[in-house]
C-alpha positions as CSV (number, residue, x, y, z in Angstrom):
1,M,185.5,155.5,-81.5
2,Y,184.7,159.2,-81.2
3,L,187.7,160.2,-83.2
4,G,186.8,157.7,-86.0
5,M,183.2,159.1,-86.1
6,F,184.5,162.7,-86.2
7,I,186.9,161.9,-89.1
8,S,184.1,160.2,-91.0
9,L,181.8,163.1,-90.6
10,F,184.5,165.6,-91.5
11,G,185.3,163.5,-94.6
12,V,181.7,163.6,-95.7
13,A,181.6,167.4,-95.1
14,C,184.7,167.8,-97.3
15,V,183.2,165.6,-100.1
16,L,180.1,167.7,-100.0
17,G,182.3,170.8,-100.4
18,S,180.0,173.1,-98.4
19,T,180.9,175.1,-95.3
20,S,177.4,174.5,-93.9
21,A,178.2,170.7,-94.0
22,L,180.9,171.3,-91.4
23,A,178.1,172.0,-88.8
24,G,177.7,168.2,-88.4
25,P,181.3,167.4,-87.4
26,V,181.5,170.5,-85.2
27,A,178.3,169.7,-83.4
28,F,179.4,166.1,-83.0
29,F,182.8,167.2,-81.6
30,A,181.2,169.5,-79.1
31,L,178.6,166.9,-78.0
32,A,181.2,164.2,-77.6
33,Q,183.7,166.5,-75.8
34,F,181.4,168.1,-73.3
35,W,178.7,165.5,-72.9
36,Y,179.6,161.9,-73.7
37,I,183.3,161.8,-72.9
38,R,183.0,163.9,-69.7
39,S,180.3,161.5,-68.3
40,E,182.3,158.5,-69.2
41,E,185.4,159.9,-67.6
42,E,183.4,160.6,-64.4
43,A,182.1,157.0,-64.3
44,M,185.6,155.6,-64.9
45,T,187.1,157.7,-62.2
46,L,184.4,156.5,-59.7
47,K,185.1,152.9,-60.8
48,F,188.9,152.9,-61.0
49,G,189.9,155.9,-58.9
50,D,193.5,157.0,-58.8
51,K,194.6,154.4,-61.4
52,Y,192.3,156.0,-64.0
53,I,193.5,159.5,-63.1
54,E,197.1,158.4,-63.7
55,Y,196.0,156.9,-67.0
56,Q,194.3,160.2,-68.0
57,R,197.5,162.1,-67.4
58,S,199.5,159.8,-69.8
59,V,197.0,159.4,-72.6
60,P,195.4,162.3,-74.7
61,R,191.6,162.4,-74.6
62,W,191.0,162.1,-78.3
63,L,193.6,159.3,-79.0
């Protein structure tokens, strides 16, 4: 979901052809990486424990 949104925002920035338009995708990436995904991973670790930690090791975060 996050990867799809990032790709969409990046595509719009490319169509606009302005380097300032890249601020949106960069901001979204940072917010998703350091806020949303991190809090979701903490919740999943609490809920599923070691099985989720094993899953994290085998699957890239932005897949």
